C-alpha positions as CSV (number, residue, x, y, z in Angstrom):
1,M,2.6,36.1,-19.7
2,F,2.0,33.8,-22.7
3,A,-0.8,32.8,-25.0
4,L,-1.9,29.4,-26.0
5,D,-3.0,27.9,-29.3
6,D,-5.9,25.4,-29.5
7,N,-3.8,22.4,-28.7
8,L,-1.2,23.6,-26.2
9,T,-1.1,23.8,-22.4
10,F,0.4,26.8,-20.7
11,L,2.9,24.7,-18.9
12,S,5.5,24.8,-21.6
13,R,7.1,28.0,-20.4
14,I,8.2,26.7,-17.1
15,G,9.5,23.5,-18.4
16,I,6.7,21.1,-17.4
17,I,6.0,20.1,-20.9
18,K,9.1,19.7,-23.1
19,K,7.9,17.4,-25.9
20,H,6.0,18.8,-28.9
21,R,4.5,17.1,-31.9
22,D,6.5,17.1,-35.0
23,N,3.8,18.8,-37.0
24,G,4.1,21.9,-34.9
25,R,0.6,22.0,-33.6
26,F,1.9,22.5,-30.0
27,R,3.4,26.0,-29.8
28,V,3.9,28.7,-27.2
29,Y,5.0,32.3,-27.5
30,L,5.6,34.9,-24.9
31,L,3.5,38.1,-24.6
32,D,4.4,41.5,-23.2
33,D,2.8,41.6,-19.7
34,S,5.1,44.0,-18.0
35,D,2.4,46.4,-17.0
36,S,-0.2,43.8,-16.0
37,T,-0.8,43.3,-12.3
38,S,-4.3,41.7,-12.6
39,D,-5.0,38.1,-11.8
40,A,-7.1,37.8,-14.9
41,A,-5.8,36.7,-18.3
42,P,-3.9,39.6,-19.9
43,A,-4.9,41.2,-23.1
44,L,-2.9,40.2,-26.2
45,N,-0.3,42.5,-27.5
46,P,0.4,41.7,-31.1
47,T,3.0,44.5,-31.4
48,A,5.2,43.0,-28.6
49,E,8.7,42.2,-29.8
50,R,9.2,38.5,-30.3
51,P,12.2,36.3,-31.1
52,P,12.3,35.5,-34.8
53,S,12.1,31.8,-34.2
54,L,8.6,32.1,-32.7
55,P,5.4,32.2,-34.9
56,P,3.2,35.3,-35.0
57,P,0.8,35.6,-32.0
58,L,-2.8,34.5,-32.2
59,M,-5.3,37.3,-32.1
60,R,-7.7,35.2,-30.1
61,N,-7.2,33.4,-26.7
62,P,-9.1,30.1,-26.8
63,L,-10.3,30.7,-23.2
64,Q,-11.4,34.3,-23.6
65,D,-15.0,33.5,-24.4
66,A,-15.3,31.3,-21.3
67,L,-16.6,32.6,-18.1
68,P,-13.9,33.4,-15.4
69,H,-15.2,30.6,-13.2
70,D,-15.1,28.1,-16.2
71,Q,-11.5,29.3,-17.0
72,D,-10.4,28.5,-13.5
73,I,-12.0,25.0,-13.7
74,I,-10.2,24.3,-17.0
75,L,-6.9,25.5,-15.8
76,A,-7.3,23.7,-12.4
77,N,-7.9,20.4,-14.3
78,I,-4.7,20.9,-16.3
79,V,-2.7,21.7,-13.2
80,S,-4.0,18.5,-11.5
81,F,-1.8,16.5,-13.9
82,V,1.3,18.1,-12.6
83,T,2.7,15.7,-10.1
84,L,6.2,16.9,-9.3
85,S,6.4,19.4,-6.4
86,L,9.2,21.3,-8.2
87,N,7.0,22.0,-11.2
88,L,4.1,23.0,-9.0
89,S,6.4,25.4,-7.2
90,K,7.4,26.9,-10.5
91,L,3.8,27.5,-11.3
92,C,3.4,29.6,-8.2
93,Y,5.8,32.2,-9.7
94,V,3.9,32.6,-13.0
95,S,1.1,34.7,-11.7
96,K,-1.2,35.1,-8.8
97,K,-3.9,33.1,-10.6
98,F,-1.6,30.2,-11.2
99,K,-0.4,30.3,-7.6
100,A,-3.9,30.1,-6.4
101,L,-4.5,27.1,-8.7
102,A,-1.2,25.3,-7.9
103,T,-1.1,25.7,-4.1
104,P,-3.9,23.1,-3.3
105,H,-2.0,20.5,-5.4
106,L,1.3,21.5,-3.8
107,Y,0.0,20.7,-0.4
108,R,-2.1,17.7,-1.3
109,R,0.5,15.2,-0.2
110,V,3.5,15.9,2.1
111,Y,6.4,13.7,3.1
112,F,8.5,14.4,6.1
113,D,12.0,12.9,6.3
114,N,13.4,15.0,9.2
115,P,11.9,16.8,12.2
116,E,12.7,20.2,10.9
117,M,10.3,19.7,8.0
118,V,7.5,18.7,10.4
119,I,8.0,21.8,12.5
120,S,8.1,24.1,9.5
121,Y,4.9,22.6,8.1
122,A,3.1,22.7,11.4
123,E,4.0,26.4,11.9
124,R,2.9,27.2,8.3
125,V,-0.5,25.5,8.8
126,A,-0.9,27.2,12.1
127,D,-0.5,30.6,10.4
128,Q,-2.5,29.6,7.3
129,P,-5.1,27.0,8.4
130,I,-6.4,26.7,4.8
131,L,-3.2,24.8,3.9
132,G,-4.2,22.0,6.2
133,S,-7.5,21.6,4.4
134,Y,-5.7,20.8,1.1
135,L,-3.8,17.9,2.7
136,E,-5.0,14.4,1.6
137,G,-1.9,12.2,2.3
138,L,0.6,12.6,5.2
139,Y,3.7,10.4,5.1
140,Y,6.7,10.6,7.5
141,S,9.9,8.6,7.7
142,D,11.3,6.7,10.6
143,A,13.8,9.5,11.2
144,V,11.0,11.9,12.2
145,I,10.2,9.8,15.2
146,Q,13.5,10.8,16.8
147,D,12.0,14.1,17.6
148,V,8.8,13.4,19.6
149,D,8.2,17.1,20.1
150,A,7.9,17.6,16.4
151,L,5.2,15.0,16.1
152,V,3.3,16.4,19.0
153,Q,3.4,19.8,17.3
154,L,2.1,18.1,14.2
155,A,-0.8,16.6,16.1
156,N,-1.8,20.1,17.2
157,V,-2.7,21.1,13.6
158,F,-4.7,18.0,12.8
159,V,-7.7,20.1,13.6
160,H,-7.1,21.9,10.3
161,M,-6.7,18.7,8.2
162,T,-10.3,18.4,7.3
163,N,-9.7,16.3,4.2
164,L,-6.9,13.9,5.3
165,Q,-7.3,10.4,3.9
166,Y,-3.9,8.7,4.3
167,F,-1.7,8.8,7.4
168,Q,1.4,6.6,7.0
169,N,4.7,6.1,8.8
170,M,7.5,4.4,6.9
171,P,5.5,1.2,6.3
172,F,6.6,-2.3,7.2
173,Q,6.2,-4.7,4.3
174,T,3.2,-6.9,4.2
175,Y,5.2,-10.1,4.1
176,L,8.3,-9.1,5.9
177,W,8.6,-8.8,9.7
178,Q,11.2,-6.2,10.1
179,F,12.4,-5.8,13.7
180,G,13.2,-2.3,14.8
181,D,12.2,-0.6,11.5
182,T,9.3,1.4,12.9
183,R,9.7,3.4,16.1
184,P,6.6,4.1,18.1
185,S,4.7,7.4,17.7
186,P,3.3,9.3,20.6
187,W,-0.1,8.2,21.7
188,A,-1.3,11.8,21.5
189,I,-1.0,11.5,17.7
190,F,-3.6,8.7,17.6
191,T,-6.1,10.4,19.9
192,S,-5.8,13.7,17.9
193,L,-6.0,11.7,14.7
194,A,-9.2,10.0,15.8
195,Q,-10.8,13.2,17.1
196,H,-10.0,15.5,14.1
197,T,-9.5,13.3,11.0
198,G,-11.5,10.2,11.8
199,R,-14.4,11.4,9.6
200,T,-12.2,11.4,6.4
201,L,-9.3,9.1,7.1
202,E,-9.3,6.0,4.8
203,K,-5.9,4.4,5.3
204,M,-3.7,4.2,8.4
205,E,-0.8,1.9,8.1
206,S,2.4,1.0,10.0
207,I,1.4,2.9,13.1
208,G,3.3,2.0,16.2
209,F,2.1,4.2,19.1
210,L,3.7,4.5,22.5
211,V,1.9,2.3,25.1
212,P,0.1,4.7,27.5
213,K,0.5,4.1,31.2
214,R,-3.2,3.6,31.6
215,V,-5.7,1.3,29.9
216,E,-7.5,3.2,27.1
217,S,-11.2,3.4,26.3
218,P,-12.0,1.7,22.9
219,A,-14.7,4.4,22.3
220,L,-12.3,6.4,20.0
221,W,-12.6,3.7,17.3
222,A,-16.1,4.9,16.5
223,S,-14.5,8.1,15.2
224,F,-13.1,6.3,12.1
225,C,-16.3,6.1,10.0
226,R,-14.5,5.9,6.6
227,L,-11.4,3.9,7.5
228,K,-10.8,1.1,4.9
229,E,-7.3,-0.1,5.7
230,L,-5.7,-0.4,9.1
231,K,-2.3,-1.7,10.1
232,W,-2.1,-1.9,13.8
233,C,1.1,-2.7,15.7
234,C,0.5,-1.3,19.1
235,E,0.5,-3.0,22.5
236,T,-1.9,-0.6,24.1
237,A,-4.4,-2.3,26.4
238,F,-8.1,-1.4,26.0
239,Q,-10.8,-1.7,28.6
240,D,-12.4,-5.1,28.2
241,K,-15.7,-4.2,29.9
242,A,-16.1,-0.9,28.2
243,A,-18.9,-0.5,25.7
244,V,-17.9,-0.6,22.1
245,A,-20.1,0.6,19.3
246,H,-21.1,-2.4,17.2
247,D,-21.2,-0.2,14.1
248,A,-17.7,1.2,14.5
249,L,-15.3,0.9,11.6
250,P,-18.2,0.2,9.2
251,M,-16.0,0.5,6.0
252,L,-12.9,-1.4,7.2
253,E,-11.9,-3.8,4.4
254,K,-8.3,-4.8,5.3
255,L,-6.8,-5.4,8.7
256,T,-3.2,-6.0,9.5
257,L,-2.1,-7.0,13.0
258,R,1.3,-7.2,14.6
259,N,2.5,-6.9,18.2
260,Y,-1.0,-6.1,19.4
261,H,-2.5,-6.5,22.9
262,P,-5.0,-9.3,23.2
263,S,-7.6,-6.8,24.5
264,F,-7.7,-5.3,21.0
265,I,-9.2,-8.6,19.7
266,H,-12.0,-8.3,22.2
267,V,-12.6,-4.8,20.9
268,L,-12.8,-6.0,17.3
269,N,-15.1,-8.9,18.1
270,K,-17.6,-6.4,19.6
271,M,-17.8,-4.7,16.2
272,D,-19.8,-6.0,13.2
273,L,-17.2,-5.0,10.6
274,P,-19.5,-5.7,7.7
275,S,-17.0,-4.7,5.0
276,L,-14.0,-6.8,6.2
277,T,-12.6,-9.1,3.6
278,T,-8.9,-9.4,4.3
279,I,-6.9,-10.1,7.5
280,I,-3.1,-10.3,7.7
281,L,-1.9,-11.9,10.9
282,Q,1.9,-11.3,11.3
283,D,2.0,-12.8,14.8
284,E,0.8,-16.0,16.4
285,T,-1.1,-14.9,19.5
286,D,-3.9,-16.3,21.7
287,G,-6.3,-13.9,20.1
288,S,-6.0,-15.2,16.5
289,H,-8.5,-18.0,17.0
290,A,-11.1,-15.8,18.6
291,L,-10.7,-13.2,15.8
292,L,-11.1,-15.8,13.0
293,K,-13.9,-17.6,14.7
294,H,-15.9,-14.3,14.9
295,H,-14.9,-12.7,11.6
296,G,-13.6,-15.6,9.6
297,P,-16.8,-16.4,7.7
298,K,-16.8,-13.0,6.0
299,L,-13.2,-13.2,4.8
300,T,-12.1,-13.8,1.2
301,T,-8.3,-13.3,1.7
302,L,-6.2,-14.5,4.7
303,F,-2.5,-14.1,5.4
304,I,-1.0,-16.2,8.3
305,T,2.3,-17.4,9.5
306,E,3.3,-21.0,8.9
307,S,3.3,-21.9,12.6
308,T,-0.3,-20.8,13.2
309,P,-1.8,-23.7,15.0
310,L,-5.3,-23.2,13.7
311,L,-7.7,-24.9,11.3
312,V,-8.0,-21.8,9.3
313,L,-9.9,-23.5,6.4
314,D,-12.7,-24.4,8.8
315,L,-12.7,-21.0,10.5
316,C,-12.7,-19.2,7.1
317,P,-15.0,-21.3,4.9
318,N,-15.3,-18.6,2.2
319,I,-11.7,-17.5,1.6
320,T,-10.5,-17.7,-2.0
321,T,-6.8,-16.9,-1.4
322,L,-4.6,-18.2,1.5
323,T,-1.1,-16.9,1.9
324,I,1.2,-18.8,4.3
325,I,4.1,-16.7,5.4
326,S,7.3,-18.7,6.2
327,R,10.0,-17.2,8.4
328,K,12.1,-20.3,8.6
329,G,15.8,-19.2,8.5
330,Y,14.8,-15.5,8.5
331,I,14.3,-15.4,12.2
332,K,17.4,-17.4,12.8
333,S,19.5,-15.1,10.6
334,R,18.5,-12.1,12.7
335,K,19.6,-13.9,15.9
336,L,16.1,-14.1,17.2
337,P,14.4,-17.2,18.8
338,Q,13.5,-19.7,16.1
339,R,9.8,-20.3,15.9
340,K,8.3,-23.7,15.3
341,T,8.0,-24.9,11.7
342,F,5.1,-25.5,9.4
343,D,1.9,-26.4,11.3
344,V,-0.1,-29.1,9.6
345,N,-3.4,-27.7,10.9
346,I,-3.2,-24.8,8.6
347,L,-4.1,-27.0,5.6
348,N,-6.3,-29.5,7.4
349,H,-10.0,-29.3,7.2
350,E,-13.1,-31.4,7.9
351,E,-15.1,-30.8,4.8
352,D,-14.4,-30.0,1.1
353,H,-13.4,-26.3,0.8
354,Q,-15.4,-25.1,-2.2
355,H,-14.1,-21.6,-2.4
356,L,-10.3,-21.8,-2.0
357,T,-8.8,-21.2,-5.5
358,K,-5.2,-20.1,-4.6
359,I,-2.6,-21.0,-2.0
360,H,0.5,-18.9,-1.8
361,F,3.7,-19.9,0.1
362,K,5.6,-16.7,0.8
363,C,9.1,-17.5,2.1
364,H,11.6,-15.0,3.4
365,M,14.6,-17.4,3.0
366,T,15.3,-20.1,0.5
367,T,13.3,-23.1,1.5
368,K,12.5,-26.6,0.3
369,V,8.8,-25.9,0.3
370,W,7.9,-29.1,-1.5
371,D,9.5,-31.2,1.2
372,V,6.9,-29.6,3.6
373,V,4.0,-30.0,1.2
374,R,4.6,-33.6,0.2
375,K,4.8,-34.7,3.9
376,Q,2.0,-32.7,5.4
377,W,-0.6,-32.2,2.6
378,D,-2.7,-34.4,0.3
379,L,-4.3,-32.6,-2.6
380,S,-6.2,-35.6,-3.7
381,S,-9.4,-34.6,-1.9
382,G,-11.0,-31.6,-0.2
383,Y,-9.9,-28.8,-2.6
384,S,-12.4,-29.0,-5.4
385,A,-12.0,-25.2,-6.3
386,L,-8.2,-25.1,-6.1
387,L,-6.7,-23.6,-9.3
388,E,-3.2,-22.4,-8.3
389,I,-0.4,-22.9,-5.9
390,Q,2.3,-20.2,-5.9
391,A,5.6,-20.4,-4.1
392,N,8.7,-18.2,-4.1
393,S,12.3,-18.3,-2.7
394,L,12.6,-22.0,-2.9
395,F,15.2,-24.3,-4.2
396,W,14.8,-27.7,-5.8
397,P,15.9,-30.6,-3.6
398,E,17.9,-33.4,-5.2
399,N,14.9,-35.6,-5.3
400,T,12.7,-33.1,-7.3
401,E,11.4,-35.8,-9.7
402,C,10.2,-37.9,-6.8
403,V,8.3,-35.0,-5.4
404,F,6.2,-34.6,-8.5
405,N,5.8,-38.3,-8.8
406,R,4.3,-38.7,-5.3
407,T,2.2,-35.6,-5.1
408,S,-1.4,-35.6,-6.4
409,H,-1.9,-32.5,-8.4
410,R,-4.5,-33.8,-10.9
411,K,-7.3,-31.5,-9.6
412,L,-5.2,-28.4,-10.3
413,R,-5.8,-26.4,-13.5
414,R,-2.9,-24.1,-13.0
415,Y,0.3,-24.6,-11.1
416,S,2.7,-21.7,-10.8
417,V,6.2,-21.7,-9.4
418,F,8.0,-18.4,-8.7
419,I,11.6,-18.4,-7.6
420,F,13.2,-15.3,-6.4
421,M,16.7,-16.5,-6.9
422,C,19.3,-16.8,-9.7
423,I,18.6,-19.8,-11.9
424,F,22.1,-21.1,-11.3
425,T,21.4,-21.5,-7.6
426,V,17.9,-23.0,-7.7
427,M,18.7,-26.2,-9.7
428,P,20.2,-29.3,-8.3
429,S,24.0,-29.2,-8.5
430,D,24.2,-32.3,-10.7
431,A,21.8,-30.8,-13.2
432,I,23.8,-27.7,-13.9
433,H,25.9,-28.4,-17.0
434,G,25.5,-25.3,-19.0
435,S,22.3,-24.0,-20.5
436,S,21.3,-27.3,-22.1
437,G,21.5,-29.0,-18.8
438,R,19.2,-26.5,-17.2
439,I,16.7,-26.9,-20.0
440,D,16.8,-30.7,-19.8
441,C,16.2,-30.5,-16.1
442,W,13.3,-28.1,-16.5
443,K,11.8,-30.4,-19.1
444,T,12.2,-33.3,-16.8
445,I,10.3,-31.5,-14.0
446,T,7.4,-30.3,-16.2
447,S,7.0,-33.7,-17.8
448,K,6.0,-35.1,-14.4
449,L,3.1,-32.7,-14.1
450,P,-0.4,-33.7,-15.2
451,T,-1.5,-32.5,-18.6
452,R,-4.0,-30.0,-17.1
453,V,-1.3,-28.4,-15.0
454,A,0.6,-25.4,-16.4
455,A,4.0,-24.7,-14.9
456,R,5.6,-21.3,-15.3
457,G,9.4,-21.2,-15.3
458,F,12.0,-19.6,-13.1
459,R,12.0,-15.9,-12.4
460,G,15.1,-14.6,-10.8
């Protein structure tokens, strides 16, 4: 074993802490503990043979006056800062005490990237159920779904995961609609998840469950009493006439929907959802209008696609941030049916919107966003609170100066332009004549903006 001075953690021996202060305040030296089999801290042995490079041992352990329970608390707090599983594994070999302290942290979060890992973990938890109680975050890659039996076996040990907070498959990105990136999980996983972990689960994202052959009861949603974030991409049909607890999902704050059955909207509209503030709609379905009509007034943040044919500003009078997701070119590049382009109704509204402060155009492919904006949208009235417009992945058209001349931006206090491209490709071809040419072009663009508008440059 080893002793500690007043300013050193015990983790140095196993390589967890490798840097020491120059003044030598952080030191560690080994002690003779060959005959010790106790879990408690060993007695110091000042006569033990030491390497000449190490300082003489302390005659006093800084923790020896603390009660055993307090010692465990102090050491456990130190171990909690060890994040790498490899280092936690090393701690388990130091002593029985350190193994007892490190094991809960070692099993706090698990990531499965192959079915064998799932089976091994499920068998271990079945033999030692206490290991399941340590788990807070469970993450599994898309490759795991290739073995359905492994996931079903995992669902059988959910009963032991009494503290699970995060259940996540390889997540699809918020703004990017990736086709075929997330295989469906067995429906038995969701039913087991609701039954055994619904009391503690806070985040469930990127879940694609197999569509059951029968219509499901929506009653299981009442089990998730602490769920804050839900990403639902499942076409399972729910019973329309079945009773739904109005107080289900009381803590849900963020809801992401993709490839869902319209009956799920009916289920959501029967709930109060008092904590809901953010909705991300990655599909244009018939249920979008009903969802926003019912829950829109409580939203502060909304993500929609550019072809959504809804008056979202009227349906969501209190939103402060609106993100419009553009898939123009992206859908075509993946040889999928091209969807209709920007729908003018997204930015239309009957009355002045007094809460909208930011509009974000999120494009998957390079787009002449300003061509869309200048034709469909007039900023001269109806946006009294608007402070910022943000756009990315766009390129300047040849008539860039005309765009800024025609568009009314005088009510804006801040105007940001983000471009996720190389600067050589975003400028008009006739403006690129070396670095000085790019600077002159940028000065020309910014000079057309009102004095109250701040333009941030290219980022690429």
